[in-house]
Backbone as a chain_set.jsonl record, in Angstrom:
{"seq": "MLTLGQAVDAEYFVPGCPPPTDIILKLVDLFTTSKLPPAGAVIASDKTLCDECDRIKEEKKINRILRPHEIIPDPEKCLLEQGIICCGPATRGGCGVRCIKVNMPCRGCFGPPAGVIDQGAKLVSAVASIYQGDSEEEISRLAEEIADPAGTFYRFGLADSMLRRKRLQKP", "coords": {"N": [[32.634, -76.083, 120.011], [33.917, -76.849, 123.168], [33.429, -79.705, 125.205], [33.05, -81.128, 128.476], [35.683, -83.272, 129.18], [36.467, -83.506, 126.561], [39.135, -83.775, 124.299], [41.842, -81.547, 123.664], [43.736, -80.691, 120.992], [46.128, -78.945, 120.907], [48.837, -76.686, 121.399], [50.017, -74.375, 123.816], [51.85, -71.519, 124.892], [53.015, -70.778, 128.015], [54.481, -68.371, 129.593], [57.21, -67.535, 131.865], [59.014, -67.817, 134.946], [58.693, -68.949, 137.772], [55.572, -69.495, 135.902], [53.174, -66.928, 136.477], [50.421, -67.081, 138.773], [48.015, -65.828, 137.941], [48.153, -65.957, 135.148], [48.156, -68.695, 134.669], [45.613, -69.277, 135.645], [44.152, -67.796, 133.791], [44.597, -69.291, 131.469], [43.344, -71.701, 132.183], [40.743, -70.718, 132.386], [40.306, -70.004, 129.714], [40.246, -72.547, 128.561], [38.011, -73.688, 129.863], [35.916, -72.049, 129.084], [35.837, -72.35, 126.411], [37.105, -70.519, 124.762], [39.467, -70.514, 123.229], [42.637, -69.371, 122.121], [44.41, -69.159, 118.923], [46.261, -72.135, 118.074], [49.495, -72.505, 119.48], [49.705, -69.987, 120.518], [50.894, -67.413, 122.726], [50.257, -67.149, 126.085], [50.022, -64.422, 127.349], [50.873, -60.93, 127.671], [51.147, -58.85, 124.726], [52.684, -56.681, 124.744], [55.787, -54.968, 125.648], [57.769, -55.423, 128.632], [58.696, -52.957, 129.512], [56.691, -51.278, 128.575], [54.711, -51.764, 130.406], [55.807, -51.057, 132.787], [55.938, -48.737, 135.445], [57.948, -47.023, 136.174], [59.868, -44.001, 136.154], [60.819, -42.776, 133.089], [63.207, -41.079, 131.521], [65.523, -39.323, 129.655], [67.279, -41.753, 128.201], [70.411, -42.337, 128.796], [73.511, -43.641, 129.376], [76.724, -44.082, 130.949], [78.051, -46.058, 132.082], [77.985, -49.477, 133.082], [76.354, -51.148, 135.614], [76.246, -53.67, 138.153], [73.543, -55.197, 139.944], [74.246, -55.402, 142.722], [76.047, -53.389, 143.111], [74.937, -50.933, 143.511], [72.376, -49.011, 145.089], [69.429, -48.93, 143.777], [67.347, -46.227, 142.614], [64.017, -46.381, 143.412], [62.069, -45.218, 141.871], [62.966, -44.574, 139.367], [63.831, -45.579, 136.013], [65.56, -48.619, 135.666], [67.464, -49.192, 133.671], [68.289, -46.615, 132.983], [69.744, -46.066, 135.172], [71.954, -47.495, 134.82], [71.854, -50.22, 135.168], [71.542, -53.36, 133.753], [68.556, -54.196, 132.44], [66.183, -56.402, 131.285], [63.784, -55.569, 130.273], [63.12, -53.982, 127.852], [63.233, -55.904, 125.88], [61.587, -57.95, 126.522], [58.612, -59.822, 126.898], [55.648, -58.522, 128.293], [53.334, -58.877, 131.076], [53.808, -60.157, 133.406], [53.282, -58.792, 135.66], [55.189, -57.098, 136.493], [56.908, -58.041, 138.442], [59.662, -58.46, 139.319], [60.78, -55.906, 138.969], [59.253, -54.397, 140.743], [60.36, -55.085, 143.175], [62.733, -53.848, 143.071], [64.628, -55.065, 141.448], [66.301, -55.934, 138.42], [64.642, -56.895, 135.349], [64.912, -60.226, 134.206], [64.228, -61.469, 131.917], [62.503, -63.682, 131.677], [59.994, -64.054, 130.533], [60.3, -64.226, 127.893], [60.694, -63.178, 124.396], [58.91, -60.274, 123.143], [55.97, -60.046, 121.019], [56.755, -60.194, 117.588], [59.503, -59.953, 117.859], [62.381, -61.531, 116.924], [64.843, -62.422, 117.972], [65.576, -62.329, 121.19], [67.905, -61.732, 122.71], [69.522, -60.299, 120.881], [67.896, -58.085, 120.507], [68.009, -56.956, 123.055], [70.761, -56.366, 123.266], [70.871, -54.392, 121.31], [69.186, -52.47, 122.492], [70.666, -51.741, 124.799], [73.017, -50.8, 123.584], [71.99, -48.581, 122.276], [71.575, -46.696, 124.259], [73.971, -46.143, 125.387], [76.515, -43.854, 126.166], [79.124, -43.367, 124.552], [81.873, -42.652, 122.641], [84.419, -43.236, 121.758], [86.641, -45.934, 120.846], [87.861, -47.005, 123.082], [86.091, -46.353, 125.184], [83.833, -47.816, 124.439], [84.885, -50.391, 124.49], [85.409, -50.565, 127.227], [82.801, -50.536, 128.228], [81.861, -52.98, 127.201], [83.468, -54.701, 128.673], [82.444, -54.271, 131.195], [80.1, -55.664, 131.282], [79.185, -58.387, 132.805], [79.374, -61.741, 131.952], [78.132, -61.733, 129.161], [76.714, -63.454, 127.31], [75.123, -64.986, 129.049], [73.694, -62.928, 130.197], [72.32, -61.598, 128.072], [71.166, -63.713, 126.702], [69.884, -65.454, 128.443], [67.407, -66.869, 128.651], [66.902, -67.472, 126.017], [68.853, -68.512, 124.295], [68.902, -70.966, 122.914], [67.024, -70.583, 120.939], [67.979, -68.528, 119.47], [69.456, -66.296, 116.968], [72.045, -66.934, 116.819], [73.958, -69.379, 115.657], [75.312, -72.549, 116.119], [77.787, -74.536, 114.658], [77.551, -77.919, 114.05], [79.778, -80.51, 114.529], [80.345, -82.999, 112.293], [80.624, -86.418, 112.667], [82.93, -88.621, 111.123]], "CA": [[32.568, -75.869, 121.435], [34.468, -77.958, 123.948], [32.619, -80.237, 126.289], [33.851, -81.758, 129.511], [36.308, -84.523, 128.78], [36.901, -83.456, 125.169], [40.571, -83.504, 124.185], [42.258, -80.395, 122.879], [44.999, -81.001, 120.34], [46.8, -77.673, 120.629], [49.833, -76.312, 122.388], [50.073, -72.965, 124.148], [53.033, -71.162, 125.649], [52.748, -70.063, 129.254], [55.821, -67.923, 129.966], [57.503, -67.199, 133.248], [59.909, -68.705, 135.663], [57.604, -69.762, 137.247], [54.439, -68.711, 135.39], [52.34, -66.382, 137.555], [49.13, -67.733, 139.004], [46.944, -65.236, 137.145], [48.241, -66.437, 133.759], [47.699, -70.092, 134.69], [44.154, -69.213, 135.776], [43.63, -67.32, 132.513], [44.613, -70.433, 130.553], [42.273, -72.609, 132.62], [39.49, -70.072, 132.006], [40.18, -70.132, 128.255], [39.844, -73.928, 128.284], [36.668, -73.979, 130.361], [34.911, -71.246, 128.373], [35.992, -72.662, 124.989], [37.558, -69.321, 124.056], [40.886, -70.771, 123.02], [43.313, -68.644, 121.04], [44.987, -70.087, 117.942], [47.319, -73.019, 118.573], [50.822, -71.894, 119.495], [49.648, -68.639, 121.089], [51.518, -67.155, 124.027], [49.237, -66.669, 127.009], [50.598, -63.277, 128.068], [50.736, -59.665, 126.965], [51.94, -58.638, 123.514], [53.514, -55.502, 124.998], [57.041, -55.231, 126.356], [57.72, -55.139, 130.06], [58.861, -51.504, 129.668], [55.388, -50.648, 128.355], [53.891, -51.97, 131.597], [56.539, -50.561, 133.954], [55.573, -47.354, 135.741], [59.109, -46.227, 136.582], [60.083, -42.786, 135.37], [61.761, -42.935, 131.974], [63.555, -39.775, 130.956], [66.457, -39.534, 128.551], [68.118, -42.917, 128.506], [71.818, -42.209, 128.436], [74.359, -44.148, 130.447], [78.143, -44.148, 130.599], [78.621, -47.152, 132.86], [77.102, -50.598, 133.396], [76.498, -51.573, 137.005], [75.534, -54.878, 138.555], [72.595, -54.793, 140.993], [74.831, -55.306, 144.057], [76.954, -52.252, 143.165], [74.17, -49.7, 143.648], [71.018, -49.098, 145.618], [68.702, -48.202, 142.733], [66.217, -45.355, 142.911], [62.841, -47.189, 143.082], [61.16, -44.484, 140.998], [63.606, -44.328, 138.078], [64.131, -46.723, 135.155], [66.819, -49.277, 136.024], [68.427, -49.01, 132.584], [68.819, -45.259, 133.077], [70.673, -46.055, 136.3], [73.112, -48.28, 134.421], [71.644, -51.634, 135.461], [70.924, -54.017, 132.604], [67.215, -54.708, 132.678], [65.739, -57.002, 130.03], [62.444, -55.068, 129.973], [62.83, -53.575, 126.478], [63.252, -57.058, 124.985], [60.853, -59.03, 127.184], [57.151, -59.763, 126.874], [55.019, -58.137, 129.549], [52.286, -59.758, 131.57], [54.232, -60.782, 134.66], [52.939, -57.942, 136.794], [56.417, -56.34, 136.797], [57.274, -58.559, 139.771], [61.066, -58.198, 139.674], [60.967, -54.458, 139.025], [58.605, -53.888, 141.96], [61.249, -55.317, 144.32], [63.969, -53.137, 142.75], [65.557, -55.942, 140.735], [66.07, -55.845, 136.973], [64.012, -58.021, 134.654], [65.885, -61.186, 133.682], [63.774, -61.896, 130.594], [61.912, -65.021, 131.714], [58.753, -64.142, 129.752], [60.661, -64.372, 126.486], [60.595, -61.98, 123.575], [57.564, -59.82, 122.803], [55.53, -60.344, 119.656], [57.501, -59.529, 116.532], [60.949, -59.985, 118.088], [62.897, -62.851, 116.564], [65.965, -62.783, 118.83], [65.488, -61.509, 122.401], [69.239, -61.262, 123.086], [69.94, -59.256, 119.933], [67.073, -56.904, 120.804], [68.538, -56.368, 124.281], [72.05, -55.768, 122.921], [70.54, -53.164, 120.591], [68.646, -51.502, 123.456], [71.775, -51.252, 125.63], [73.91, -50.016, 122.72], [71.363, -47.317, 121.899], [71.579, -45.724, 125.361], [75.332, -45.956, 125.891], [77.204, -42.64, 125.748], [80.537, -43.632, 124.362], [82.224, -42.371, 121.259], [85.711, -43.793, 121.389], [86.765, -47.386, 120.936], [88.219, -47.327, 124.464], [84.874, -46.293, 125.995], [82.981, -48.942, 124.046], [85.543, -51.59, 125.024], [85.181, -50.561, 128.68], [81.412, -50.949, 128.438], [81.779, -54.42, 126.95], [84.107, -55.385, 129.799], [81.607, -54.106, 132.387], [78.983, -56.595, 131.227], [79.603, -59.716, 133.261], [78.684, -62.838, 131.284], [77.207, -61.211, 128.158], [75.815, -64.486, 126.775], [74.152, -65.291, 130.092], [72.86, -61.747, 130.435], [71.454, -61.302, 126.938], [70.522, -64.911, 126.161], [69.603, -66.346, 129.567], [66.27, -67.744, 128.385], [66.613, -67.604, 124.605], [69.999, -68.886, 123.47], [68.584, -72.095, 122.029], [66.17, -70.123, 119.848], [68.555, -67.284, 118.956], [70.033, -66.306, 115.629], [73.405, -67.463, 116.936], [73.921, -70.797, 115.298], [76.58, -73.286, 116.272], [77.968, -75.612, 113.677], [77.809, -79.235, 114.63], [80.818, -81.284, 113.865], [79.863, -84.298, 111.85], [81.605, -87.502, 112.829], [83.091, -89.36, 109.852]], "C": [[33.107, -77.101, 122.16], [33.466, -78.428, 124.989], [33.543, -80.896, 127.295], [34.402, -83.088, 129.031], [36.782, -84.537, 127.342], [38.377, -83.077, 125.109], [40.817, -82.278, 123.317], [43.625, -80.716, 122.302], [45.669, -79.695, 119.918], [47.787, -77.399, 121.746], [49.819, -74.808, 122.579], [51.326, -72.72, 124.976], [52.622, -70.325, 126.843], [54.108, -69.634, 129.792], [55.969, -67.698, 131.459], [58.38, -68.237, 133.895], [59.75, -68.429, 137.163], [56.495, -68.89, 136.67], [53.598, -68.192, 136.554], [50.966, -67.055, 137.606], [48.04, -67.162, 138.117], [46.979, -65.692, 135.688], [47.81, -67.898, 133.673], [46.173, -70.128, 134.792], [43.496, -68.723, 134.491], [43.564, -68.463, 131.506], [43.503, -71.421, 130.912], [40.914, -72.04, 132.213], [39.254, -70.181, 130.499], [39.715, -71.534, 127.872], [38.395, -74.169, 128.692], [35.576, -73.193, 129.652], [34.956, -71.472, 126.867], [36.376, -71.43, 124.164], [39.059, -69.413, 123.806], [41.463, -69.914, 121.893], [43.857, -69.645, 120.022], [46.099, -70.929, 118.566], [48.669, -72.323, 118.462], [50.854, -70.503, 120.11], [50.376, -68.58, 122.426], [50.45, -66.552, 124.918], [49.874, -65.6, 127.901], [50.386, -62.045, 127.202], [51.568, -59.643, 125.675], [52.856, -57.424, 123.664], [54.844, -55.914, 125.622], [56.85, -54.923, 127.83], [57.862, -53.641, 130.31], [57.539, -50.768, 129.473], [54.503, -50.742, 129.596], [54.531, -51.417, 132.87], [56.2, -49.087, 134.189], [56.739, -46.517, 136.264], [59.296, -45.047, 135.64], [61.173, -43.043, 134.337], [61.995, -41.557, 131.378], [64.44, -40.012, 129.751], [67.386, -40.676, 128.927], [69.515, -42.705, 127.947], [72.628, -42.69, 129.626], [75.805, -44.128, 129.991], [78.857, -45.24, 131.379], [77.565, -48.219, 133.082], [77.403, -51.035, 134.822], [75.775, -52.896, 137.21], [74.653, -54.5, 139.738], [73.2, -54.642, 142.393], [75.754, -54.089, 144.205], [76.251, -50.919, 143.426], [72.869, -49.998, 144.379], [70.178, -48.268, 144.652], [67.576, -47.333, 143.294], [64.956, -46.108, 142.496], [61.848, -46.497, 142.151], [61.675, -44.391, 139.562], [63.89, -45.635, 137.327], [65.499, -47.302, 135.51], [67.876, -49.132, 134.936], [69.066, -47.626, 132.649], [69.771, -45.1, 134.256], [71.896, -46.922, 136.021], [73.008, -49.762, 134.721], [70.965, -52.278, 134.262], [69.628, -54.678, 133.038], [66.702, -55.203, 131.334], [64.354, -56.526, 129.586], [62.176, -54.668, 128.536], [62.722, -54.747, 125.5], [62.457, -58.227, 125.543], [59.354, -58.77, 127.144], [56.629, -59.389, 128.258], [53.987, -59.165, 129.976], [52.613, -60.402, 132.899], [53.807, -59.983, 135.885], [54.138, -57.141, 137.28], [56.955, -56.752, 138.172], [58.705, -58.222, 140.176], [61.298, -56.704, 139.885], [60.38, -53.881, 140.315], [59.444, -54.114, 143.211], [62.652, -54.789, 144.034], [65.053, -54.035, 142.148], [65.271, -55.843, 139.246], [65.379, -57.086, 136.433], [65.113, -58.913, 134.096], [65.455, -61.754, 132.337], [63.016, -63.2, 130.552], [60.603, -65.15, 130.934], [59.03, -64.243, 128.261], [60.433, -63.101, 125.701], [59.145, -61.57, 123.322], [57.224, -60.191, 121.358], [56.356, -59.545, 118.658], [59.007, -59.517, 116.708], [61.439, -61.402, 117.843], [63.954, -63.322, 117.557], [66.002, -61.836, 120.033], [66.855, -60.928, 122.794], [69.729, -60.149, 122.184], [69.165, -57.969, 120.18], [67.609, -56.2, 122.048], [69.901, -55.722, 124.042], [71.816, -54.433, 122.223], [70.027, -52.087, 121.546], [69.753, -50.9, 124.315], [72.706, -50.369, 124.802], [73.315, -48.65, 122.388], [71.382, -46.276, 123.015], [72.975, -45.426, 125.887], [75.965, -44.708, 125.292], [78.687, -42.924, 125.669], [80.88, -43.453, 122.909], [83.517, -43.045, 120.83], [85.696, -45.317, 121.518], [87.073, -47.818, 122.363], [86.971, -47.337, 125.357], [83.959, -47.473, 125.689], [83.571, -50.261, 124.547], [85.331, -51.702, 126.529], [83.764, -51.014, 128.997], [81.283, -52.458, 128.265], [82.39, -55.215, 128.096], [83.276, -55.294, 131.071], [80.434, -55.08, 132.411], [79.498, -57.981, 131.594], [78.741, -60.76, 132.555], [77.663, -62.344, 130.257], [76.233, -62.261, 127.603], [74.74, -64.842, 127.791], [73.212, -64.138, 130.375], [71.851, -61.554, 129.31], [70.664, -62.501, 126.436], [70.148, -65.916, 127.246], [68.482, -67.332, 129.264], [66.045, -68.012, 126.902], [67.756, -68.039, 123.719], [69.654, -69.986, 122.478], [67.769, -71.666, 120.82], [66.722, -68.861, 119.19], [69.054, -67.434, 117.525], [71.473, -66.798, 115.642], [73.34, -68.964, 116.677], [75.309, -71.402, 115.491], [76.628, -74.353, 115.21], [78.25, -76.9, 114.43], [78.892, -79.919, 113.84], [80.255, -82.653, 113.522], [80.966, -85.332, 112.05], [81.689, -88.269, 111.526], [82.521, -90.763, 109.914]], "O": [[32.793, -78.238, 121.808], [32.744, -77.624, 125.578], [34.699, -81.186, 126.985], [33.658, -83.931, 128.53], [37.441, -85.491, 126.929], [38.811, -82.154, 125.798], [40.087, -82.015, 122.361], [44.568, -80.983, 123.045], [45.763, -79.384, 118.73], [47.598, -77.824, 122.886], [49.633, -74.053, 121.625], [51.801, -73.614, 125.677], [51.964, -69.295, 126.701], [54.819, -70.445, 130.387], [54.993, -67.673, 132.209], [58.472, -69.38, 133.447], [60.585, -67.747, 137.756], [56.467, -67.683, 136.911], [53.338, -68.924, 137.508], [50.444, -67.527, 136.596], [47.219, -67.912, 137.589], [45.928, -65.8, 135.056], [47.165, -68.295, 132.703], [45.519, -70.914, 134.106], [42.408, -69.177, 134.138], [42.585, -68.589, 130.771], [42.804, -71.917, 130.029], [40.04, -72.774, 131.753], [38.129, -70.424, 130.061], [38.892, -71.696, 126.972], [37.635, -74.788, 127.946], [34.425, -73.627, 129.622], [34.194, -70.853, 126.125], [36.005, -71.323, 122.995], [39.816, -68.5, 124.135], [40.843, -69.756, 120.842], [43.771, -70.854, 120.239], [46.791, -70.478, 119.479], [48.95, -71.64, 117.477], [51.922, -69.899, 120.213], [50.457, -69.569, 123.155], [49.812, -65.563, 124.555], [50.216, -65.856, 129.056], [49.789, -62.122, 126.128], [52.573, -60.345, 125.565], [53.704, -57.171, 122.809], [55.012, -57.05, 126.065], [55.897, -54.251, 128.224], [57.226, -53.104, 131.217], [57.289, -49.755, 130.125], [53.642, -49.889, 129.809], [53.876, -51.321, 133.908], [56.178, -48.29, 133.251], [56.526, -45.406, 136.75], [58.921, -45.106, 134.469], [62.283, -43.463, 134.661], [61.091, -40.951, 130.804], [64.112, -40.842, 128.904], [68.18, -40.566, 129.861], [69.751, -42.88, 126.752], [72.454, -42.209, 130.746], [76.086, -44.154, 128.793], [80.084, -45.347, 131.354], [76.386, -47.907, 133.251], [78.557, -51.26, 135.188], [74.806, -53.198, 136.514], [74.984, -53.567, 140.47], [72.714, -53.828, 143.178], [76.196, -53.788, 145.314], [76.91, -49.887, 143.549], [72.334, -51.103, 144.294], [70.211, -47.038, 144.702], [66.95, -47.66, 144.302], [64.826, -46.452, 141.321], [60.89, -47.12, 141.693], [60.894, -44.153, 138.64], [64.157, -46.667, 137.943], [66.478, -46.566, 135.638], [69.058, -48.966, 135.24], [70.262, -47.486, 132.395], [70.515, -44.122, 134.335], [72.77, -47.068, 136.876], [73.982, -50.494, 134.546], [69.929, -51.798, 133.802], [69.605, -55.58, 133.874], [66.785, -54.48, 130.341], [63.813, -57.045, 128.61], [61.102, -54.975, 128.02], [62.176, -54.591, 124.408], [62.624, -59.363, 125.1], [58.895, -57.643, 127.333], [57.12, -59.888, 129.27], [53.796, -60.188, 129.32], [51.786, -61.119, 133.462], [53.956, -60.445, 137.016], [54.1, -56.567, 138.368], [57.397, -55.914, 138.957], [58.926, -57.74, 141.287], [61.933, -56.294, 140.857], [60.961, -52.971, 140.907], [59.266, -53.412, 144.206], [63.628, -55.209, 144.655], [66.246, -53.786, 142.322], [64.117, -55.685, 138.848], [65.51, -58.18, 136.983], [66.119, -58.426, 133.58], [66.233, -62.449, 131.684], [62.889, -63.788, 129.478], [60.147, -66.269, 130.698], [58.103, -64.335, 127.457], [60.034, -62.076, 126.253], [58.254, -62.419, 123.289], [58.092, -60.598, 120.585], [56.621, -58.361, 118.864], [59.727, -59.109, 115.796], [60.974, -62.352, 118.473], [63.963, -64.491, 117.943], [66.411, -60.681, 119.908], [66.945, -59.759, 123.169], [70.291, -59.163, 122.66], [69.726, -56.878, 120.073], [67.656, -54.97, 122.087], [70.167, -54.639, 124.564], [72.496, -53.451, 122.519], [70.396, -50.919, 121.42], [69.78, -49.69, 124.537], [73.135, -49.312, 125.264], [74.048, -47.673, 122.236], [71.222, -45.086, 122.744], [73.146, -44.553, 126.738], [75.959, -44.518, 124.076], [79.415, -42.729, 126.643], [80.242, -44.043, 122.037], [83.683, -43.386, 119.658], [84.854, -45.897, 122.204], [86.61, -48.867, 122.812], [86.813, -48.229, 126.19], [83.376, -48.059, 126.601], [82.833, -51.147, 124.979], [85.101, -52.793, 127.05], [83.551, -51.789, 129.929], [80.666, -53.132, 129.09], [81.889, -56.282, 128.451], [83.393, -56.155, 131.942], [79.836, -55.295, 133.465], [80.157, -58.651, 130.799], [77.513, -60.665, 132.565], [76.46, -62.514, 130.454], [75.046, -61.974, 127.445], [73.571, -64.986, 127.433], [72.06, -64.349, 130.752], [70.661, -61.367, 129.565], [69.613, -62.338, 125.816], [70.102, -67.117, 126.98], [68.598, -68.513, 129.589], [65.094, -68.709, 126.548], [67.647, -67.947, 122.496], [70.076, -69.935, 121.322], [67.819, -72.322, 119.779], [66.013, -68.196, 118.436], [69.073, -68.525, 116.955], [72.055, -67.051, 114.586], [72.716, -69.707, 117.434], [76.324, -70.838, 115.082], [75.622, -74.993, 114.905], [79.086, -76.946, 115.332], [78.895, -79.891, 112.609], [79.75, -83.365, 114.389], [82.108, -85.122, 111.638], [80.672, -88.545, 110.89], [82.582, -91.498, 108.929]]}, "num_chains": 1, "name": "protein.A"}
């Protein structure tokens, strides 16, 4: 049991950009009640953002990628189904769906959900699975419609991704 003034030698991850107040308060409560999770735990939901989003999700099939300024999205319908890349399928929930509630796509600031090694690869897979394109030309067009793929898919996780850069060793 922790007592006042006792040091805690453990690190916890508090996701968000910035972390929401309720998660910071949850962490403070965990410290004050001595109910600390294992060291290294993420203080947020283990579900994906899509699991917490209440937008209508029907058959996810798209034939075009749009940027948020190119459309006024239907506030009731899933943004991915409207052709807007939303990082929800590859992002940990717990943020209160703040971006989605103001009709903006998730950018992925809560990081990957439990069990996902590479958030960007998971998002690429999610987008590829809903794209309706059979020919090489259609798939190439889709790839060209994604402005800044690395920044879109790896905005918060490039450093921890499976993409490895080789360092040049100086002689």
